[in-house]
Backbone as JSON, one array per atom type, in Angstrom:
{
  "sequence": "MDKRPIGVFDSGLGGITAVRELKKIMPNENIIYFGDTSRVPYGTRSKQTIRKYSAQDINFLLQNDVKMLVAACGTVSANIQKEVVDKLPVHFTGVLKPAVDAACKATKNKRIGIIATPATIKTRAYGKEIKKIIPDTEIIANACPMFVPLIENGYVDKDCQVTRIIANEYLQPIIEQKVDTLILGCTHYPIIKEMIQEIVSQDTTLIDPGVEVANYVKKYLTENNMLNNSDKHGYCHFYVSDNIESFEAHAGVFLDENISGDVDFVDIDKY",
  "N": [[14.08, 59.61, -78.35], [13.03, 59.8, -81.74], [12.79, 61.78, -84.41], [12.84, 61.46, -87.12], [11.32, 60.67, -90.3], [8.97, 57.97, -91.05], [9.39, 55.8, -93.74], [7.3, 54.94, -96.36], [6.18, 52.83, -98.98], [4.55, 51.99, -102.11], [3.03, 50.48, -105.01], [1.12, 52.22, -105.91], [-1.89, 53.61, -105.0], [-2.58, 51.85, -102.96], [-0.97, 51.56, -100.61], [-1.79, 53.66, -99.09], [-3.71, 52.79, -97.35], [-2.21, 51.68, -95.32], [-0.83, 53.94, -94.43], [-2.98, 55.43, -93.43], [-3.67, 53.88, -91.17], [-1.29, 54.02, -89.71], [-1.2, 56.76, -89.1], [-3.41, 56.9, -87.5], [-2.82, 55.39, -85.17], [-0.37, 56.38, -84.39], [-0.19, 59.38, -84.2], [1.74, 61.38, -83.94], [3.9, 60.75, -85.48], [6.09, 61.35, -88.24], [5.67, 60.96, -91.74], [6.79, 59.78, -94.86], [5.64, 59.16, -98.02], [5.79, 57.13, -100.89], [4.29, 56.63, -103.96], [4.27, 54.59, -106.68], [3.01, 55.53, -109.18], [3.25, 55.7, -111.95], [3.97, 53.24, -112.8], [2.24, 51.37, -111.85], [0.17, 48.47, -112.19], [2.2, 46.53, -109.86], [1.76, 43.89, -109.52], [1.37, 42.29, -111.79], [3.77, 42.04, -112.97], [7.09, 40.75, -113.83], [9.21, 38.81, -111.62], [11.83, 39.82, -111.61], [11.48, 42.45, -112.53], [9.83, 43.53, -110.53], [11.59, 43.47, -108.37], [13.55, 45.24, -109.26], [12.08, 47.65, -109.42], [11.29, 47.97, -106.73], [13.77, 48.3, -105.5], [14.52, 50.8, -106.51], [12.49, 52.37, -105.4], [13.05, 52.11, -102.67], [15.64, 53.23, -102.58], [15.03, 55.89, -103.19], [13.49, 56.67, -100.91], [15.38, 56.34, -98.89], [17.03, 58.47, -99.39], [15.71, 60.44, -98.14], [16.21, 60.38, -95.46], [14.91, 58.44, -93.74], [13.7, 56.63, -90.85], [12.82, 54.09, -90.78], [11.71, 51.55, -93.02], [8.82, 50.76, -94.84], [7.33, 48.44, -96.77], [4.49, 48.81, -98.13], [3.06, 46.98, -99.68], [1.88, 44.09, -100.99], [2.93, 42.57, -103.08], [5.63, 43.38, -103.38], [6.49, 42.67, -100.81], [6.31, 39.9, -100.91], [8.2, 39.25, -102.79], [10.7, 40.47, -102.42], [14.2, 40.13, -101.81], [15.88, 38.39, -99.19], [18.6, 38.89, -98.75], [18.87, 41.44, -99.74], [17.28, 42.95, -98.0], [18.7, 42.52, -95.62], [20.96, 44.07, -95.98], [20.19, 46.68, -95.8], [20.31, 50.02, -94.41], [18.49, 50.77, -92.47], [15.74, 49.54, -90.46], [13.53, 47.23, -92.0], [10.25, 46.4, -93.05], [7.8, 44.31, -94.55], [4.37, 43.75, -95.54], [3.6, 41.17, -95.31], [4.43, 39.27, -93.2], [3.33, 40.42, -90.73], [0.58, 40.26, -91.41], [0.2, 37.5, -91.79], [0.77, 36.51, -89.2], [-1.4, 37.59, -87.79], [-3.54, 36.31, -89.08], [-3.12, 33.64, -88.44], [-3.57, 33.68, -85.72], [-6.24, 34.28, -85.72], [-7.72, 32.26, -87.08], [-9.97, 29.5, -86.73], [-10.8, 27.14, -87.83], [-8.67, 26.36, -89.29], [-8.52, 26.93, -91.99], [-7.44, 28.99, -94.22], [-7.81, 31.74, -96.31], [-6.35, 33.45, -99.1], [-6.2, 36.34, -100.94], [-4.71, 38.02, -103.59], [-2.3, 39.75, -105.7], [-1.4, 38.42, -108.98], [1.44, 38.02, -109.09], [2.15, 37.85, -106.4], [0.65, 35.63, -105.49], [1.84, 33.65, -107.03], [4.34, 33.28, -105.84], [3.75, 31.87, -103.54], [4.25, 32.73, -101.03], [2.79, 33.66, -98.78], [1.38, 31.35, -97.98], [3.52, 29.64, -97.32], [4.63, 30.94, -95.08], [2.47, 30.82, -93.32], [2.26, 28.06, -92.88], [4.56, 27.59, -91.47], [3.83, 28.34, -88.97], [1.32, 27.13, -88.41], [1.3, 24.09, -89.34], [-0.6, 22.27, -90.46], [-2.5, 23.73, -91.79], [-5.05, 24.5, -94.14], [-4.63, 25.98, -97.19], [-6.13, 28.37, -99.2], [-5.77, 29.97, -102.04], [-6.14, 32.76, -104.22], [-5.67, 34.56, -107.19], [-6.23, 37.99, -107.99], [-6.3, 39.81, -110.41], [-7.65, 42.05, -111.52], [-8.47, 43.77, -109.53], [-6.65, 45.82, -108.57], [-6.27, 47.72, -110.83], [-8.99, 48.52, -111.07], [-9.5, 49.71, -108.57], [-7.52, 51.74, -108.57], [-8.61, 53.34, -110.51], [-10.85, 54.33, -109.39], [-13.17, 52.77, -109.0], [-14.68, 51.98, -106.55], [-16.84, 52.11, -104.82], [-19.11, 50.45, -102.63], [-21.38, 49.53, -103.84], [-20.79, 49.42, -106.49], [-21.36, 47.98, -109.51], [-19.71, 46.91, -111.5], [-17.23, 46.29, -110.25], [-18.24, 44.6, -108.27], [-19.26, 42.38, -109.69], [-16.88, 41.23, -110.67], [-15.57, 40.77, -108.24], [-17.28, 38.88, -107.05], [-16.76, 36.67, -108.67], [-13.97, 36.24, -108.23], [-13.99, 35.64, -105.49], [-15.46, 33.35, -105.15], [-14.15, 30.72, -104.98], [-13.09, 30.99, -102.4], [-15.33, 31.13, -100.79], [-16.54, 28.66, -101.37], [-14.7, 26.86, -100.31], [-14.99, 27.23, -97.64], [-13.48, 28.94, -95.91], [-12.43, 30.48, -92.85], [-10.97, 32.67, -92.32], [-9.64, 35.36, -94.04], [-6.98, 36.64, -95.79], [-6.3, 39.8, -96.96], [-4.31, 40.15, -99.32], [-3.05, 42.27, -100.6], [-2.42, 45.69, -100.36], [-4.16, 47.41, -101.6], [-6.65, 46.21, -101.51], [-8.15, 46.5, -99.03], [-9.49, 48.88, -99.49], [-11.8, 48.23, -100.8], [-12.99, 46.76, -98.88], [-15.47, 46.57, -97.52], [-17.25, 45.69, -99.49], [-16.08, 43.19, -100.11], [-16.37, 41.88, -97.64], [-19.18, 41.67, -97.47], [-19.66, 39.87, -99.54], [-18.25, 37.48, -98.87], [-19.36, 36.85, -96.46], [-20.3, 37.78, -93.1], [-19.23, 36.16, -91.2], [-16.67, 35.51, -91.84], [-13.38, 36.28, -91.03], [-11.65, 39.13, -91.91], [-8.37, 39.94, -92.77], [-6.61, 42.79, -92.57], [-3.91, 44.1, -94.15], [-2.8, 46.65, -93.85], [-3.59, 47.54, -91.31], [-2.35, 45.58, -89.71], [0.42, 45.87, -90.32], [0.85, 48.45, -89.43], [0.47, 48.17, -86.67], [2.64, 46.5, -86.17], [4.79, 48.22, -86.82], [4.52, 50.23, -84.85], [5.01, 48.71, -82.55], [7.68, 47.9, -83.01], [9.07, 50.38, -83.11], [8.52, 51.33, -80.56], [9.74, 49.39, -78.88], [12.38, 49.83, -79.55], [12.96, 52.35, -78.72], [12.37, 54.47, -80.49], [10.23, 56.05, -81.06], [8.44, 59.0, -82.03], [8.07, 61.35, -79.81], [7.06, 63.88, -79.78], [4.94, 66.7, -79.0], [3.46, 67.57, -81.03], [1.36, 67.16, -83.93], [2.34, 64.87, -86.42], [3.84, 65.34, -89.69], [2.77, 64.48, -93.04], [4.01, 63.62, -96.06], [3.68, 63.26, -99.56], [4.84, 61.49, -102.42], [4.78, 60.96, -105.92], [5.07, 59.11, -109.02], [3.76, 59.86, -111.24], [0.7, 61.29, -112.38], [-0.17, 63.94, -110.36], [-2.57, 65.27, -109.6], [-4.64, 63.35, -109.88], [-3.86, 61.47, -107.98], [-4.0, 63.01, -105.61], [-6.75, 63.46, -105.46], [-7.94, 60.84, -105.21], [-6.46, 59.62, -103.08], [-6.93, 61.44, -101.06], [-9.63, 61.01, -100.52], [-9.57, 58.39, -99.44], [-8.03, 58.82, -97.17], [-9.59, 60.59, -95.89], [-9.11, 63.36, -95.81], [-7.91, 66.54, -96.96], [-5.29, 66.57, -99.16], [-4.09, 68.26, -100.88], [-1.39, 70.03, -102.23], [0.41, 68.7, -100.71], [1.63, 66.8, -102.18], [4.15, 65.69, -104.33], [5.9, 65.39, -107.46], [8.16, 62.83, -108.5], [10.96, 61.77, -110.33], [11.37, 58.64, -110.67], [13.09, 56.98, -112.06], [15.6, 57.99, -111.78], [16.67, 56.9, -109.6]],
  "CA": [[13.09, 60.06, -79.34], [13.55, 59.86, -83.11], [11.82, 62.55, -85.19], [12.94, 61.16, -88.54], [10.06, 60.09, -90.8], [8.82, 56.58, -91.49], [9.26, 55.74, -95.19], [6.31, 53.95, -96.8], [6.03, 52.84, -100.43], [3.65, 51.04, -102.76], [2.94, 50.7, -106.47], [0.17, 53.29, -106.21], [-2.74, 54.09, -103.9], [-2.85, 50.84, -101.94], [-0.25, 51.8, -99.36], [-2.49, 54.69, -98.32], [-4.42, 52.1, -96.28], [-1.25, 51.55, -94.22], [-0.61, 55.3, -93.91], [-4.16, 55.77, -92.63], [-3.59, 53.21, -89.88], [-0.14, 54.57, -89.0], [-1.59, 58.07, -88.59], [-4.43, 56.68, -86.48], [-2.27, 54.89, -83.91], [0.81, 57.16, -84.04], [-0.42, 60.69, -84.84], [2.91, 62.27, -83.85], [4.97, 60.32, -86.38], [6.21, 61.92, -89.58], [5.61, 59.91, -92.76], [7.01, 60.09, -96.28], [5.04, 58.08, -98.81], [6.0, 57.13, -102.33], [3.41, 55.77, -104.76], [4.86, 54.49, -108.03], [1.79, 55.56, -110.0], [3.53, 55.57, -113.38], [4.27, 51.83, -113.12], [1.23, 50.5, -111.25], [0.36, 47.64, -111.01], [3.38, 45.66, -109.77], [1.34, 42.5, -109.37], [1.38, 41.52, -113.04], [5.14, 42.13, -113.52], [7.99, 39.63, -113.53], [9.94, 38.91, -110.36], [13.0, 40.69, -111.81], [11.01, 43.83, -112.63], [9.37, 43.92, -109.19], [12.77, 43.72, -107.53], [14.18, 46.47, -109.76], [11.23, 48.78, -109.02], [11.33, 48.14, -105.28], [15.09, 48.84, -105.17], [14.46, 52.24, -106.8], [11.61, 52.98, -104.4], [13.81, 52.14, -101.42], [16.72, 54.21, -102.73], [14.45, 57.23, -103.08], [13.11, 56.95, -99.53], [16.6, 56.46, -98.07], [17.54, 59.83, -99.61], [14.92, 61.33, -97.29], [16.61, 60.16, -94.07], [13.86, 57.76, -92.99], [14.2, 55.8, -89.75], [12.31, 52.74, -91.0], [11.11, 51.37, -94.34], [7.64, 49.9, -94.87], [6.81, 48.09, -98.1], [3.04, 48.65, -97.98], [2.75, 46.35, -100.96], [2.0, 42.65, -100.85], [3.77, 42.03, -104.15], [7.04, 43.61, -102.99], [6.75, 41.89, -99.6], [6.45, 38.49, -101.26], [9.26, 39.03, -103.78], [11.98, 41.08, -102.08], [15.17, 39.13, -101.38], [16.37, 38.54, -97.82], [19.94, 39.49, -98.75], [18.68, 42.88, -99.97], [16.78, 43.49, -96.73], [19.76, 42.45, -94.61], [21.98, 45.1, -96.23], [19.62, 48.02, -95.66], [20.83, 50.73, -93.24], [17.42, 50.93, -91.49], [14.87, 48.37, -90.36], [12.56, 47.08, -93.08], [9.18, 45.41, -92.94], [6.74, 44.25, -95.53], [3.07, 43.51, -94.92], [3.32, 39.74, -95.31], [4.57, 38.6, -91.9], [2.3, 40.86, -89.79], [-0.72, 39.74, -91.81], [0.2, 36.06, -91.52], [0.67, 36.32, -87.74], [-2.77, 37.9, -87.39], [-4.43, 35.29, -89.62], [-2.92, 32.4, -87.67], [-4.23, 33.89, -84.42], [-7.69, 34.41, -85.91], [-8.41, 31.09, -87.63], [-10.44, 28.46, -85.81], [-10.94, 25.87, -88.55], [-7.4, 26.15, -90.01], [-8.74, 27.11, -93.43], [-7.12, 30.4, -94.43], [-7.82, 32.18, -97.69], [-5.47, 34.56, -99.48], [-6.4, 36.96, -102.24], [-3.57, 38.9, -103.83], [-1.96, 39.92, -107.12], [-0.83, 37.2, -109.55], [2.85, 37.86, -108.73], [2.21, 37.41, -105.0], [0.14, 34.26, -105.41], [2.82, 32.77, -107.67], [5.45, 32.98, -104.91], [3.24, 31.06, -102.43], [4.94, 33.22, -99.83], [1.87, 33.69, -97.64], [1.14, 29.97, -97.54], [4.74, 29.11, -96.68], [4.75, 31.53, -93.75], [1.38, 30.29, -92.49], [2.55, 26.67, -92.51], [5.61, 27.61, -90.45], [3.17, 28.55, -87.68], [0.31, 26.06, -88.28], [1.66, 23.24, -90.47], [-1.7, 21.54, -91.09], [-3.49, 24.68, -92.31], [-5.47, 24.4, -95.54], [-4.47, 27.28, -97.82], [-6.92, 28.57, -100.43], [-5.25, 31.23, -102.59], [-6.68, 33.11, -105.53], [-5.18, 35.82, -107.74], [-7.3, 38.94, -108.35], [-5.56, 40.8, -111.2], [-8.42, 43.23, -111.91], [-8.79, 44.64, -108.4], [-5.81, 47.02, -108.48], [-6.67, 48.75, -111.8], [-10.32, 49.04, -110.75], [-9.36, 50.61, -107.42], [-6.74, 52.91, -109.0], [-9.45, 54.17, -111.36], [-11.97, 54.87, -108.62], [-14.35, 51.89, -108.95], [-14.51, 51.48, -105.19], [-18.08, 52.14, -104.04], [-19.54, 49.08, -102.32], [-22.47, 49.17, -104.73], [-20.33, 49.46, -107.88], [-21.69, 46.68, -110.09], [-18.56, 46.39, -112.26], [-16.31, 45.68, -109.28], [-18.93, 43.53, -107.57], [-19.31, 41.2, -110.57], [-15.55, 40.62, -110.67], [-15.3, 40.3, -106.88], [-18.03, 37.64, -106.86], [-16.04, 35.59, -109.35], [-12.71, 35.99, -107.53], [-14.19, 35.16, -104.11], [-16.21, 32.11, -105.13], [-13.38, 29.61, -104.39], [-12.93, 31.24, -100.97], [-16.62, 30.77, -100.18], [-16.77, 27.21, -101.55], [-13.78, 26.11, -99.44], [-15.39, 27.49, -96.26], [-12.42, 29.55, -95.09], [-12.96, 31.34, -91.79], [-10.08, 33.83, -92.23], [-9.2, 35.74, -95.38], [-5.95, 37.68, -95.84], [-6.32, 40.71, -98.09], [-2.86, 40.12, -99.53], [-2.6, 43.45, -101.33], [-2.92, 46.82, -99.58], [-5.28, 48.05, -102.31], [-7.92, 45.52, -101.31], [-8.99, 47.06, -97.95], [-10.29, 50.0, -99.99], [-13.11, 47.66, -101.11], [-13.18, 45.78, -97.81], [-16.89, 46.42, -97.2], [-17.82, 44.84, -100.52], [-15.54, 41.85, -99.93], [-17.0, 41.31, -96.45], [-20.56, 41.31, -97.81], [-19.68, 38.71, -100.44], [-17.78, 36.25, -98.21], [-20.19, 36.75, -95.25], [-19.8, 38.43, -91.89], [-18.57, 35.15, -90.35], [-15.27, 35.38, -92.26], [-12.51, 37.34, -90.51], [-10.76, 39.71, -92.91], [-7.1, 40.45, -92.25], [-6.22, 44.0, -93.29], [-2.46, 44.22, -93.98], [-2.46, 47.99, -93.4], [-3.76, 47.54, -89.86], [-1.35, 44.72, -89.06], [1.77, 46.41, -90.44], [0.91, 49.63, -88.57], [0.69, 47.67, -85.31], [4.01, 46.02, -86.11], [5.7, 49.38, -86.81], [4.45, 50.86, -83.53], [5.69, 47.81, -81.6], [9.13, 47.96, -83.25], [9.59, 51.7, -82.71], [8.42, 51.4, -79.09], [10.75, 48.52, -78.27], [13.72, 50.34, -79.86], [13.03, 53.75, -78.27], [12.45, 55.29, -81.7], [8.99, 56.79, -81.26], [8.48, 60.46, -82.02], [7.24, 61.74, -78.67], [6.73, 65.3, -79.87], [3.54, 67.0, -78.67], [2.84, 68.09, -82.25], [0.95, 66.18, -84.94], [3.36, 64.67, -87.43], [3.49, 65.67, -91.07], [2.74, 63.37, -93.99], [4.23, 64.15, -97.4], [3.51, 62.21, -100.56], [5.52, 61.61, -103.71], [4.28, 60.03, -106.93], [5.86, 59.11, -110.25], [2.89, 60.25, -112.37], [-0.29, 62.35, -112.21], [-0.36, 64.42, -109.0], [-3.96, 65.62, -109.35], [-5.42, 62.13, -109.7], [-3.49, 60.89, -106.68], [-4.55, 63.87, -104.56], [-8.2, 63.25, -105.37], [-8.28, 59.5, -104.69], [-5.84, 59.4, -101.77], [-7.62, 62.31, -100.11], [-10.87, 60.33, -100.14], [-9.27, 57.25, -98.58], [-7.51, 59.33, -95.9], [-10.6, 61.49, -95.35], [-8.54, 64.68, -95.58], [-7.43, 67.21, -98.16], [-3.82, 66.51, -99.21], [-3.63, 69.16, -101.94], [-0.19, 70.76, -101.84], [1.32, 67.8, -99.98], [2.05, 65.76, -103.12], [5.13, 66.13, -105.31], [6.35, 64.43, -108.48], [9.56, 62.42, -108.47], [11.39, 60.93, -111.44], [11.91, 57.48, -109.96], [14.15, 56.35, -112.85], [16.89, 58.53, -111.36], [17.1, 56.17, -108.39]],
  "C": [[13.76, 60.19, -80.7], [12.51, 60.54, -83.99], [11.91, 62.29, -86.69], [11.66, 60.49, -89.03], [10.14, 58.58, -91.03], [8.64, 56.62, -93.0], [8.33, 54.61, -95.6], [6.22, 54.0, -98.33], [5.12, 51.73, -100.93], [3.64, 51.35, -104.25], [2.0, 51.84, -106.82], [-0.56, 53.74, -104.97], [-2.84, 53.12, -102.73], [-2.21, 51.11, -100.6], [-0.86, 52.89, -98.51], [-3.27, 54.04, -97.17], [-3.51, 51.89, -95.08], [-0.97, 52.91, -93.59], [-1.77, 55.71, -93.01], [-4.08, 55.16, -91.24], [-2.41, 53.72, -89.05], [-0.49, 55.91, -88.35], [-2.59, 57.94, -87.44], [-3.8, 56.3, -85.14], [-1.0, 55.62, -83.46], [0.73, 58.55, -84.68], [0.78, 61.63, -84.81], [4.02, 61.91, -84.84], [4.91, 61.06, -87.72], [6.3, 60.78, -90.59], [5.95, 60.49, -94.13], [6.54, 58.89, -97.08], [5.39, 58.24, -100.28], [5.07, 56.13, -102.99], [3.9, 55.76, -106.2], [3.75, 54.43, -109.09], [2.03, 55.44, -111.5], [3.74, 54.11, -113.79], [3.31, 50.85, -112.46], [0.5, 49.74, -112.38], [1.68, 46.86, -111.05], [2.99, 44.19, -109.9], [1.28, 41.66, -110.62], [2.77, 41.5, -113.69], [5.95, 40.87, -113.18], [8.68, 39.88, -112.2], [11.12, 39.87, -110.48], [12.59, 42.16, -111.86], [10.54, 44.35, -111.27], [10.55, 44.27, -108.3], [13.51, 44.99, -107.96], [13.4, 47.69, -109.28], [11.34, 49.03, -107.51], [12.68, 48.68, -104.82], [15.13, 50.35, -105.41], [13.61, 52.97, -105.77], [12.34, 53.15, -103.06], [14.92, 53.18, -101.47], [16.2, 55.63, -102.59], [14.13, 57.57, -101.62], [14.33, 57.1, -98.63], [17.24, 57.84, -98.24], [16.82, 60.85, -98.72], [15.11, 61.06, -95.8], [15.5, 59.52, -93.23], [14.47, 56.87, -91.91], [13.76, 54.34, -89.87], [11.67, 52.7, -92.37], [9.95, 50.38, -94.25], [7.22, 49.68, -96.32], [5.33, 47.79, -97.93], [2.47, 48.07, -99.26], [2.95, 44.86, -100.81], [2.93, 42.03, -101.87], [5.25, 42.19, -103.83], [7.39, 42.74, -101.79], [7.01, 40.43, -99.91], [7.65, 38.22, -102.16], [10.63, 39.59, -103.41], [12.92, 40.02, -101.49], [15.71, 39.44, -99.98], [17.74, 39.22, -97.79], [19.88, 40.99, -99.01], [18.25, 43.56, -98.67], [17.89, 43.57, -95.69], [20.81, 43.54, -94.77], [21.47, 46.53, -96.04], [20.11, 48.69, -94.38], [19.78, 50.99, -92.15], [16.55, 49.68, -91.5], [13.81, 48.4, -91.45], [11.47, 46.09, -92.68], [8.27, 45.47, -94.15], [5.43, 44.02, -94.8], [2.8, 42.03, -94.7], [3.33, 39.11, -93.91], [3.55, 39.1, -90.88], [0.91, 40.33, -90.12], [-0.85, 38.25, -91.52], [0.04, 35.79, -90.02], [-0.76, 36.55, -87.27], [-3.75, 36.82, -87.86], [-4.33, 33.99, -88.82], [-3.55, 32.5, -86.28], [-5.74, 33.85, -84.57], [-8.39, 33.13, -86.31], [-8.79, 30.08, -86.56], [-10.53, 27.12, -86.52], [-9.71, 25.53, -89.41], [-7.6, 26.13, -91.53], [-8.6, 28.61, -93.71], [-7.08, 30.71, -95.92], [-6.87, 33.34, -97.9], [-5.91, 35.05, -100.84], [-5.31, 38.0, -102.42], [-3.35, 39.04, -105.33], [-1.39, 38.6, -107.67], [0.63, 36.96, -109.14], [3.02, 37.38, -107.3], [1.76, 35.96, -104.86], [1.17, 33.27, -105.97], [3.95, 32.37, -106.73], [5.05, 31.97, -103.82], [3.81, 31.49, -101.09], [4.03, 33.25, -98.61], [1.64, 32.29, -97.08], [2.33, 29.36, -96.82], [4.9, 29.64, -95.26], [3.68, 31.01, -92.8], [1.73, 28.9, -91.99], [3.73, 26.55, -91.55], [5.0, 27.71, -89.05], [2.14, 27.45, -87.41], [0.48, 25.13, -89.47], [0.48, 22.57, -91.19], [-2.81, 22.47, -91.58], [-3.79, 24.38, -93.78], [-5.41, 25.81, -96.13], [-5.29, 27.35, -99.1], [-6.54, 29.95, -100.96], [-5.83, 31.5, -103.97], [-6.14, 34.48, -105.96], [-6.36, 36.68, -108.19], [-6.71, 40.08, -109.18], [-6.32, 42.09, -111.53], [-8.67, 44.21, -110.76], [-7.97, 45.93, -108.38], [-6.19, 48.07, -109.53], [-8.05, 49.32, -111.55], [-10.24, 50.06, -109.61], [-8.61, 51.89, -107.81], [-7.58, 53.86, -109.84], [-10.76, 54.58, -110.69], [-13.23, 54.03, -108.55], [-14.42, 51.2, -107.59], [-15.79, 51.51, -104.34], [-18.59, 50.72, -103.82], [-20.69, 48.59, -103.21], [-22.08, 49.22, -106.21], [-20.49, 48.09, -108.51], [-20.54, 46.07, -110.88], [-17.61, 45.64, -111.33], [-16.95, 44.49, -108.58], [-19.01, 42.25, -108.41], [-17.98, 40.46, -110.55], [-15.22, 40.04, -109.3], [-16.04, 38.99, -106.6], [-17.32, 36.45, -107.49], [-14.75, 35.22, -108.61], [-12.91, 35.3, -106.18], [-14.95, 33.84, -104.03], [-15.42, 30.93, -104.56], [-13.19, 29.75, -102.88], [-14.19, 30.8, -100.22], [-16.82, 29.26, -100.21], [-15.91, 26.38, -100.59], [-13.98, 26.39, -97.95], [-14.24, 28.0, -95.38], [-13.06, 30.41, -94.01], [-12.13, 32.61, -91.62], [-9.53, 34.11, -93.62], [-8.2, 36.89, -95.3], [-6.14, 38.5, -97.12], [-4.86, 40.99, -98.43], [-2.28, 41.22, -100.39], [-3.21, 44.65, -100.61], [-3.97, 47.65, -100.31], [-6.62, 47.48, -101.83], [-8.76, 46.04, -100.13], [-9.84, 48.25, -98.39], [-11.69, 49.51, -100.4], [-13.48, 46.58, -100.08], [-14.66, 45.52, -97.51], [-17.58, 45.51, -98.21], [-17.37, 43.38, -100.35], [-16.21, 41.15, -98.74], [-18.43, 40.86, -96.73], [-20.61, 40.03, -98.63], [-19.28, 37.42, -99.72], [-18.55, 35.94, -96.94], [-19.48, 37.36, -94.04], [-19.06, 37.46, -90.97], [-17.09, 34.96, -90.7], [-14.47, 36.57, -91.74], [-11.59, 37.83, -91.61], [-9.52, 40.28, -92.23], [-6.63, 41.59, -93.14], [-4.71, 44.22, -93.09], [-2.02, 45.61, -93.51], [-2.54, 48.11, -91.89], [-2.63, 46.77, -89.18], [0.06, 45.29, -89.17], [1.92, 47.67, -89.58], [1.15, 49.22, -87.12], [2.11, 47.17, -85.14], [5.0, 47.18, -86.0], [5.7, 50.04, -85.44], [5.19, 50.02, -82.49], [7.2, 47.91, -81.76], [9.71, 49.29, -82.76], [9.56, 51.86, -81.19], [9.55, 50.61, -78.42], [12.17, 49.03, -78.48], [13.88, 51.82, -79.54], [13.15, 54.72, -79.45], [11.16, 56.06, -82.0], [9.24, 58.29, -81.29], [7.52, 60.93, -80.92], [6.94, 63.23, -78.63], [5.26, 65.51, -79.51], [2.79, 67.58, -79.86], [2.42, 66.94, -83.17], [2.04, 66.07, -86.0], [2.88, 65.1, -88.82], [3.46, 64.4, -91.92], [2.91, 63.98, -95.38], [4.28, 63.01, -98.4], [4.31, 62.54, -101.82], [4.94, 60.57, -104.65], [5.13, 60.13, -108.18], [5.02, 59.45, -111.48], [1.92, 61.32, -111.89], [-0.55, 62.72, -110.74], [-1.84, 64.63, -108.68], [-4.83, 64.4, -109.09], [-5.14, 61.49, -108.34], [-4.09, 61.7, -105.54], [-6.03, 63.59, -104.35], [-8.54, 61.92, -104.72], [-7.71, 59.27, -103.29], [-6.53, 60.24, -100.7], [-8.92, 61.69, -99.62], [-10.59, 59.2, -99.16], [-8.76, 57.69, -97.21], [-8.52, 60.22, -95.18], [-10.0, 62.84, -94.95], [-8.04, 65.25, -96.91], [-5.9, 67.21, -98.16], [-3.26, 67.38, -100.33], [-2.45, 69.99, -101.43], [0.81, 69.92, -101.1], [1.83, 66.67, -100.87], [3.01, 66.35, -104.14], [5.46, 65.0, -106.28], [7.82, 64.08, -108.27], [9.84, 61.54, -109.68], [12.12, 59.72, -110.86], [13.02, 56.79, -110.74], [15.54, 56.87, -112.47], [17.48, 57.77, -110.16], [17.34, 54.69, -108.64]]
}
């Protein structure tokens, strides 16, 4: 048994979708979450800046004696260097590979769509991983730069006309190309999953990276005898690099629980 916490990080609120799924399938696990709310979004930054930010995020979580690191951020997952991951003292996973594996299992017509931040789309990382599994897959990828700021500012109701207008534009290529499986390549996007599903139709399978990475984490911890088998519910503590009150309000809604008092500020530049 390993009671050390799982370390999860993201540029802001998006990684909360992964935390929600982790808590659902492993309620005894302890979780420490860092949301880099002062520097969100990562998806419009340069590759060098993304790597610098993610290194600081990782360094902070390692100071908290975590047993595993989860980059609940599609942008970090697509840009982090293998040599960096290989040197880490604990196991690391991003959301990319678990999401790709699920998409390849789900597709029937071999037409897989990917929506993500501009920085993620630019790497073509999702498409490369998909083609390793199904070489003749047709990849339809589209960047959605406005989704993260809209979600971070609370424009998330399925009937929100501002978000819906932008979503209709972003998802049109996905609809036109008749994809049957769509990867939500940023962990913010499942927060507006209901709206996305309505626009692309119920026949399109949506791949939620939070769900898939949570399943991966449980499998890894189980296989390596690292589960927390305590009979008590695990704790979840949050750290942010900017406004605590705003994070408490929005994250609490997505988690469907009051997290007031469980959020602290951290000066991430020190790491």
